[in-house]
N, C-alpha and C positions, 0 to 999 in steps of 0.2 A: 251349163255345168257349174260354173263358178258361183252363180246365185244359189243353186241347189245345195252346193257344199257349204256355202255361208249359212243358209237356213238350218242345215243339219247341225252345224257347229254351235249355233246359238241355242238350239233346242237341247243339245247335250249339256251345254254349260248351265242352262237353267235347271235342268233335271238334276245335275250333280249338286247344285247349290241348294235345291229343295231337299234332297236326300241328306245333305250334310247338316242342314238346319234342323231337320226332323230328328236326327240322331243325337245331336249335341245340345240343342236348346230345349231344356225341359221347363223353363220358366215362362216361355212366351205363350204356351198353350195351356189351357185348363182342362183337366180330365175329372170326371166324376169319381166319387169314392168307390162305387161298385166296379167301375172299369179298372181302377188301380188294384183293387182286391182281386179281380179276375186275373190280372197280370201276375200278381204275387202267388196265386194258387196254381198257376200254369205249370205243366210238366216240362216245358221247354225252358232251358236255362236262359236263352236270349230274352224271352218275354219276362221271366222273373227278374233278370238283371235290369230290364227296362223299367219295370214297376218299382224296384228298389231305388233306382236313380230318381224317379219322380217323387218318391216319398222323402228322400234325403233333400231334394230341392225344396219341397214344402217345409221341411224342418228348419232349414237354414234361412228361409224367408219368414220365419216366425209365424207360419200358418199352422192350423190344427193338423197334427199328424199322429196323434195318439190313438186314433181309431184303427190304425193298421197294425197295432202291436202284436196281436195274435197271429196275423198273417205273416208278419216279418219273422217272428220267433220260429215258425215252422221251418224256415230256410236256414236255421243255424247249423243243421247237420249236412248241408250241401257240400259237395266235394269241390265245387268251383271256388277258386281263390278270390275272385272279384266279388262274388256273392257273399262270401264270408266277411270280407272287409266291410261292405256296406251294412250287413246285419250287425256286426260288432259296433260300428259307429252308432247305429240306431239304438242298440241296447245300452250303451254307455250314456246316451243322452236321455233316455226315457225310463231306465230301470228304476230309478228312485220314485217315479210316479206310479209305477205298477210293479211293486216288489213281488207279489205272488205270481204274476204272470212271468216275471223275469226268471224265477226259479226253474221254470220249465226248460230253459236253455242251458242250465248248469251242466247237465249230463253231456250234452253235445260239446260244450266248451272243454270239459274235462277229457273227453276223447281226443280233442285236438291237441291237448298237451303232450300226447304220445305220438303225434304225427311225425313222419320222416322229414318233412320239410321244416327247417328251423324257423322260417318266416311265419308259418302257421302256428308254431308253438309260441313264438313271440306275441303274435296277435291274441292268441287265446289267454296267455298270462296277463297281458295288458288289459284285456277286456274283463277278465274275472276280478282283477284288482280295482277296476274302474266302476264296477257295479256296486253302488253304495247301498248294499243291503246287509245289515249287521248279522243276519242269521248265517251267512256263509263265511264268516270271518275265519273259522277253523279250516274250511275248505281252501280259502285263499292262502292261509298259512302253509298248508300242505303243498299247494301248487308252487309257492315260493321255495319251499324246501326242495322240491323236485327241480325247479329251475336253477337253484344254486349248484346242483351237481350235474347239470347238463353239459354235454361236450361242446356245444356251440357257445362262443362268448357272447353272441347277440342275445341268447336266452338268459344268460347269467346277468347281462346288463339289464334286461327287462325285469328280472327278479329283484335286482337292487333298486330299480325305480319303483317297484311295487311295494317295497317294505314300508315307506312312509304312509302310503295309502291304506295298507292293512292296519297300521298303528292308529291312524285316525278313525278307522272303522271300528276297531275294538282295542282299546289300550291294554286289555288283559292279556293280549298276545305278546307283551313286551319280552318275557324271558325267551320265548322261541325266536323272536326277531333278533334279539341280541346275539344269539348263536349264529344266525344266518349272516349277520353283519360281520362277525368275527371271521367267518369263512371267506366272505367276499373281499374283505380288506387284504387278504393274502393272495388274491388272484394274480395270475401272471400277466393278464392283459390290462393295459393302462386304461382302456375305455370301459372296463368293468369296475376298476378301482375308483374312478371319479364319482359315479353315482353311488357307490358304496359309502364313500366319505360323506356325501350329501345326506344319505340316509342315517349315518352315524350322528351327524350334527343335529338332525331333527328328532331322532328316536331316543338315543342314549348318549348325549354329549358328556355326561359325568363319568362314563366308563372309560377312563383314560388308560386303563391297563390293556385294553384291546389294541392300543396304538404302539406299545413298546416294541414288540417283535416285528412290526410292519413299518417302523419309522423310516429306516433307510431305504426300503423298497419304495415307499411313497415319495421320498425325495428324488429318487432316480427316475420314477415315472412321471414326475411333475412336468417336465418339459414336453412330453409327448401327449399329455391329456388335452381334451378340448377346453374351451374357455370356461364352461360351467364347472367342469371337474377341477380346473386350476383354481377357480375362486373358492370352491369348497375346501380344497386341500390346503391352500394358503391360509385360510381362516383357521382350520384345524391345527396346522403346524405352528401358527403364531400363538395360539392358546397353549398348545403343548409345550412350546419352548419356555413360556413363562412359568409353567408348573414343574418342569423337569430340569432346567438348566439354571443353576444359581449364578448370580453375578459374583465373579471373583476378580481380585486385583492382585497384582504382583509388584513388589517394590524393586525399582530399577535405579541403580546409581547413575548419577549424571556423569557424562564423559568429561574428563579433565585433561586439557592439553598440556603436555609437558613443555617447559620453556626450552628455548634453543641453547641458551648458555646456562651453565651450572650455577653461576653466582646469582641468577634470577630467582632461584628457589628460596633464597633467604628472604626476599622481599614479599613472596606470596604468603597469604594467610594459610594456616593449617586447615586441611580439609578433614571434616569428620567422616569417618568410615560408615557411620550409621545413616548419614544423610542420603536421601533419595526421594523419588516421587513414585506415586502409585499409578500403575497403568492397568487398564482392564485386560483380562485374559478371557478369550473366547473358547468355549467348549468345542472339541473337534466335531461333534455331531451338529452343533449349531453352526459351525463354520461350513459344514457340508450343505446345510439348508441355505445359507446366505449365498454361497456360490451358485447353487441351482437357481435361486431367485434372480440372480444377476442376469442369467440368460433370458429371463422372461421380459426384460425391459424392451426387447425388440418386438413384443407382441402388438398386434393391431387392435386388440380390445382394450378400451380405456379403463374398464373395471379391473382388469388384470394389472395394469400399470399402477393404479391407485392401491391395489392390494399389496403389490411389491413394495411400494413406498411405505405403506403401513408397517409391513414386516421390518423394513430397515429402520424406520423411525423408532419403533418400540423395542427392537431387539439388537440392532447392529451398532458397531462403532460409526463414527461420523463419516469416515471415508466411503462407506457403502451408501449412505444417504446422499452424499454429494454426487455420486454417479447416477442417482435416480432423479435428481432435480430436473435435468434436461428433458427426459421423456415426459415428466409430469407437466412441464411448461409447454411442451409440444402439443398437449391436448387443447390448448387455446386456439388451435387452427380448426377445431371441430365446429359443428353447428352450435347455435347459441344455447340450446338446452343442455348440451354436454359442456359447453364453456362455463355455464353457471355452476354445475356440480364440480368441475375441475377447479374453479376459483375458490369455492368453499373449502376444498381440501388443501389448496395452495395456502390460503389464509391460515388454516389450522396448523400446517407445517411451518409456515413462516413465523408464527407466534412463538414456536419453540426453537427453530433454527433459522433465523433470518439471513445470515451472512451468505449461504450458498446461492441465494436468489439475486445477488447483486449483479451477476453476469447477464441476467435476463431482464434488466429494467425496461428495455425498449419494448418488450412484449406486453408491459402493463400500462403503457401510455394509452389514453382514451382516444377512441376513434369517433368520427362524426356520427356513424350509424349505430353506435353502441346503445342498447336500451338502458333504462335506469338501473335495473338489477345487475347489469354487468359493470357499468362504470362505477357504481358504489363499491363493489368489491375490488376493482382495480385501484381506486383511490386508497382503499384501506391497505392494500399490499404495498403501494408506494410509500405510505406513511410508516409502515412497519419496517421496511428495509432502508428508509431514508438515513438513519444515523450511521449505517454501515457503508454508505456509498462514498465515492470520491467527490472532490469539489465540483468537478464538471457536472456530474449527474445531479448533485444537490442543487446547483443553479438551474439546471434544466427543469427539475421537478417544481421548484419554487416559481419559475416563470410559467409553467403550465398551470399551476394552481391559481396564480394571479390572473392569468388569461380567463380561465373558466369562472372565476369569482366575479367577473365583469360581464357575464353573459346574460341571457334573457330567461333562462330556465331557473325558476326560483329554487327548485330542489338542488340543481347542480351548483348554484351560487352558495347555498347554505352548506352543502357538503364540502365544497372547495375551501371556504373560509375555515371550517372546522378542521379540515386536513392541514391547513397552514398552521393552526394552533398546535396540532399534534406534532407537526414537524419541529416547531419551535421548542416544544417541551422535550422532544427526543434528543435534540442536538442544541446545546447552549450556544455554540458558535454562530448559529444562524438565527438566534432569537431576536437580535437587534434588527436584522434585515426583515424578518417576518413582521415585527412590530411596526416598522416604518411603512411597510406595505398596508398593514391594517389601519394605521392612523390616516393614511391617505384616502382610504375608502370611507371614513366616517363622514366626510363632506359630500358623499354621493346622494343623489336624489332617490335612490332605491332604499326604501325603509327596511326591507328585508335584509339587504346587504349591510346597512348600518347597524341594525340590531345584532346580527351575528358577529360582525366585526368587534363591536363593543363588548360582547360577551367573552370573546377570545382574548381581547385586550385586558379585560378585568382579570382573567386567569393568569395571564403573563405578568401583570403588575403584582399580583399576590405572591408570585414566586420570589420576587425581590423588591419589597415595598420601598426600601430606603433609597433606591436608585431611580425611582420613577416619580419624584415630586413634580418635575416639570411636565411629565406626561399627563398627570392629572390636571394640571393647570391648562394644558393644551386641550384636553377634553372638555373642560368647563366652557371654553370659548364656543363650543359647538352646541351648547344648550339653547341658544337663541335661534338656531337654524334647524335643529333636529326636532322632528315632529313625531317620530315613532315612539310609542309609549315605553316599549321595552328598552330602547336605547336611552331615553331620558332617565328611566329608573336605574339603569346600570351606572350612568354617570353620577347621579345623586348618591347612590350607595358608595361609590368610590370616594366622593367628597366626604361623606361621613366617616369612612375608615381612616382618612388622612386628617381628620379634624384636629387631633391632638398631636400630630407628628412634629410640628414646628410652632410652638405657642407664639413666637415673635412674629411670624408671618402667616397667621391663620386666616384663611379666606372663607372658611366655612360659614361664619355668621353673615357675611355679606351675600354669599350665595343663598343662604336661607332667607335673608331679607328680600332678595329679588324674587325668589320662588313664591313667597307668600302672596304677592300681588295677584298671581293667576291661579291661586290654589283651587278656587271653586270651579275653574274651567278645565283642570287637569283630569286625566283618566284616574281610575281608582288605584292602579298599580303605582302611578307616580305620586298620588296623595299619600300612600302608605310609606313611600321612601322619604317624602318631605317630613312627615311626622317623626319618622325614625331619625332623620337628620337633626330635627329640632331637639329630640331627646338627647342625642349624643353631644350636641353643642352645649346644651344646658348642663349636662353632667360634667363635661370638661370645664365649664365655667365654675361649677361648684368645687371641683377638685383643685383648680388653680387659685381660687379665692376663699380659702378656709375661714378668714376673719369675717367675711360677709355672711357666712352661713349661720353663725351664732348671733350676730347683732342684727342683721337685716335692717341696718340703719343707713341714713344718708340718702341723698338724692342723686340721680344721674340724669343728665340731659341727653337728648337724642337729636342733637343738632345735625348729625350726619344723615339722619333718616330723610328720605325725600318727602316732598309735600304730599304727594298722593297717598303714600303709606300712612303719614300722620293723620290725614283726613279719614282714611279707612278705620284706623284704630279709634279715633275720636268718635266716629259715628257708631261703630259697633259697641264700644264700651258705654256710650251714652244710652243706647237702647236697652242694654242688658243690665244697667246699674240697679234699676229697681228690683229686678228679679234676684240679683245677688244679695241685696239687703234683706229681702224677704226670706231667703234660704239661710240666712245667718252666716253667709260666707264673709270673709274679710273684704271690706270695700276697697276698691281701687280708685283713688282720687287722682284724676288727671286734669291738669290745667295748663293754660298757655302762658308763658312768661312774656316779658316785654319784647324779647327778640323773636317771638313766634315759635318758640321751641316747646315741645311737650315735656312736662315734668311730672313725676309721680310723687305725690305727697303722702303724708301719714305713714304708709309702709315704706316709702323711699326705695322702690325697686329699680334696678338698673335696666339697661336697654335689652340685654339678652334674656333677662327674666320676663320682661314685657313681651318679647317675641315668643317665648315659650308659652306664656299664658294666652296669647292671642291665637297660637296654633291650636291649643287645646279648645279654645272657644270656637274656632272654625270647625274642628273635627267633631265637636259635641253635637252639632246640628246637621251633620252630613247624612245623606240618604243611605250610606253603606253601613250595614250592621258590623261588618268586619272592621272597618276603619274606626268606628266609635269604640268598639271593644279594645282595639289596639291603643287608642288614645287614653282610655280609662286605665289600662294596664300601666302605660308609661307614667301617667299622672300619679298612680299609687306608688310606683317605684321611687319617684323623685319628690314625693310629698314632704319628706323630712330631710332637709339639707344636711343634717348632722349624721345621718346613717345612709350612706350610699354604697355600702359593700355589695348588697344584692344587685343594685342597678349596675355597678361596675362589672360584676360577674356576668350579667346577662348581655349588657350592651357593648362592653369593651373587651370581651373575651377574645383571645387570639384565635383567628380563623385558620383552619387547616389549609395547607397549600393545595389548591384544586388540581386534580390530575384528570385529564380527559382520556380515558382508556380507549382502546380500539373497540369499535362496535361489536366485533366478534370475540371479545375477551371472555364472554360467558360461555362460548363454545370451545374454549381451549382444551378442556378436559374430556370432551366428547371424542369417541373413537372415529378416526377418519375412515372414509370408505363406507359409511353407513348413511341411511336415510335420515336418521335422527340429527346428524350434523347439519344437513341441509335445512331441515324443518326448524331446528333451533329450539327456542324457548316454547314455541307452540306445541312441541311434542310432549310437554309435561316434565315432571321431575325425573321420572324413570324412563323417559324416552318412549319411542313407539313400541308396539308389540313385537317381541322377538329381539329387542336390543339388549345386548350383553356387553358390559365393559370388560376390558382385559383384566385377568387376575393379577395379583401382585407377584413379584419375583419370589420364587421359592427360596427359603433360607438355606444357607450352606449347611450340609449335613442331613437335611431332611428330604433331599431329592431322591428319586428312585435309583436303584442300582444300575449303572451303565451297562452291566452285562446282560440286562434284559433286552437290549437292542443287539441281537445276535450277531449280525454281520459286522465284520471289521472293515474299516475304511483303509484300503491299501491302494493308494493312487500311483505309487512309484513302480510297483512290481509289474502291472500290465504294460506300462509304457516301456520298461526295460526289455520285457519279452518281445514286445512288438517291434523294437528297434533291431533285433537280430534277424539275419537272413536264414534261409532254410539250411544252407551248408554250415553256418555257424552253430545252429541249433543241433545238428547231427554231430559235429565235432564236440560240442559241450556234452551231449549225451554219451559219446564214446569215452571221454575222459572220466565222467562219473562212473561209467561201467568198469573201466580199468582200475579205478581206485578201490572198487568193491570186489573184483574178481582177482584172487591171488595167483591164478594160473597164467594170467596174461598181463603182468605188470611191466615186464620188460621183454624185449626180443632177444634172440640169441646173440646178437652183436652188441648187446648192452645199451642200445638206444631205447628211449621211452616210446611206447606205442602211441601214447597220446599226442606225439609230435607228427604223426603221419597225416597226410592230407586226405581229403574225402575219397579220391579215386583209389588210393592204396587200401583204404579201409574197406571199401566196397568189394575190391578184388579178393581181399583176404576173407571176408565174410562168405563169399561164394565158394571158395575152396573149403572152408570149414564146413559149410552146409553140405557139400558133396561128400566129404569124408564121413561126416556123421550119418548121412543117409545110407551110405554103403555099409557102414558098420551095423546099423539097425536092421537093414534088409538081410544081411548074412546071418545075424543071430536069430532072427525070426524064422528064416528058412530052415535052419538046423533044428530048431525046437519043434517045428510042425512036421509030423510024419505023413499026413494025408494031404499034402499039397499037390495040386494037379500038375501034370507034366507040361500042359500047354502054357500055363502061366509061368513056369520056370523057364521054359525055352524062350517065351516071349520077353521075359525080363532080361535074359542073357543077350538076346539079339539087340534089344534096345541099348544095353550098356555098350555093346561093341560098336553099334552104328552111331553113337553120339559123338559129334564133333566138337560142340561147344559146351562149356561148363553150365551155361544157363539152361540149355535144352535137357541136359542130363538131370539136373535138379528137378525140373518140371515133370519129366516122365517118371522119375522115381517117386515123386510125391503122389502121382496118380496111381502108381502101383501099390503104394502103401494104403491108399484109400480103398482100393478094390479088394485087398486081402482080408479075409475074415479075422477078427480079433486084433487087427492092427490099431495102433494109436497114432494119429497124425500129429 
């Protein structure tokens, strides 16, 4: 028996599994097209539904499913809700490919717009607007009009979502759609207003007059909307505030403390009554929006947080923005893709308001698992807020940057050194420390680190050249060990800039003399700087020795020149002497005196002039066209020693102090919360499609009339009313009634009625009701001659048998209602 039961159980389980797989898995089995069409044409709803599911499965697997269009359209009029759903999905997907065939289903869809089930009406409206056939644009417009007046808010929401689709289908329907949007913006349901605002931003964003009367209701519904509705509404209200609320200021006098003793007033300077400072004044309607936005900072959607920060950044005073910095920084706990967008927005906000971020410095420290696009932005934020930090955090940031500058990642090393330079430029008190760290890195074996460090050092030296003479001398000592071309070029350029700083201790000619030895082996960028250095040294020589410019006489020995340099000059000039004579140039006669020193005869040139001519000779036969052109330019500038004004202007002009801006400085003016801010310069001058910058503030006096926003903001009245108890409200109503009724201002004893408590007031009201009811019944009984005797006797018995005042009032009211012609 146990074995038999076990076998039966296994068979049942296998059968159930096979039935379940056959019902749900439509992708594992393949059916022929005729078989599926046969299922679609079946009269049984179960088979039709099975066929539709197989067609939808084919459609979502990107397999051919257009052959079933006619068979699917036939089922558009089915009463089964599941069949309708699948047919509508198929129509939206394939209607654009078969527009003529899709028109056959329009009548069935229009009938569904009047169905009793609101879900069917929603699906019909959504499908009709999703069928991208321009011929039915007017039909879609009429369907939207019907949906705007529907009793179900779900249908009205579907109508709001269909408006942009209809506008894309036929832009000529804009006047009609504008009226529908005006109706939906005033809807009482918040989940209808959100899609209506999104439709407004896409269809008619210039029609700002539609928002005036709905402004306050939009602000009140903002908290209850879904995330998409909140994003659209925040964007709309931000643009609206710029166009309708001008920036106003108010002059406020500074508070002056009075002295404790009277005789101290004589020593105080007289205060001018007109003195004061301007403070911004916020419009009440704008204040209402800002308070509503403050509640959205607890939202779980990161896009809503960024939109609120955008609203506070461009509209609100600084205290609102300070409250939003914490939720914005909290987005760094999100995944890396959201961290990237959050950091771009943080950088844009920090460029405008860096000080509020100083409390959250620890969140911007680089982690070991941060990818490059994350740590670059973190470094940028650290350098932006560095000048506003305390001493402790400044030392922490500098230590972090020093640590990462000695790492193995070339990109991280480069960015860390540049960040050190930006920190030194932002805070002059730490410039010496940063310069000392950078000078220590010049001796590193990493050419990338040395090159970047020297570039930053050069920028720091140019900020205060007079105090960095020893720094330049210290850099010159690294010329013999530094092999990086960019690093050597930077040092040589600095030597040329300081060539005329101290004529008595000028080391530039000696540096030039040493560099000439290896001129032919240097890279092109270094050769260019050597030629430039030679031009500057020769120009300073001409400016410092004006007597030699005109005479060009006398001889100068170069005994200090080393033997190898003398031999190089002798060999080169000996080989080129014949060519110089053939070209008609002035011959340079060089001979060796008794002491083995080189002397220039005939023209009597000094040693600096000899160095300059030798540099020109070396550059003339270099393989680089650029270098030869530069040497020819410098030779032409310095050809006439008597006229050096142009050379002085070009070579010795004061250089502007370099400033390394933040890498995102070009994105500072872009609107935060947009994709254009993330893409940056790659988005083009006008940004991505759909990007719109904020309009300027409206001028005072040109704003719309505030009375257009109909509702008045009364925040205190509801709170006062809500604080009263039910008894206090009744007593208040009684006092108001006594002040308006002259018959009951005081009682017979002279006491005010308004001072009675609630129980006394209720007892007195019951007695008055009884007496007034009796009077009315007696007068009506006398005036009516044809009153039934049964009713009269019944009323008399009821009056006699009544024991309590409450029961008498109730029965007499019933009697009045039953009598003909009576007025209750």
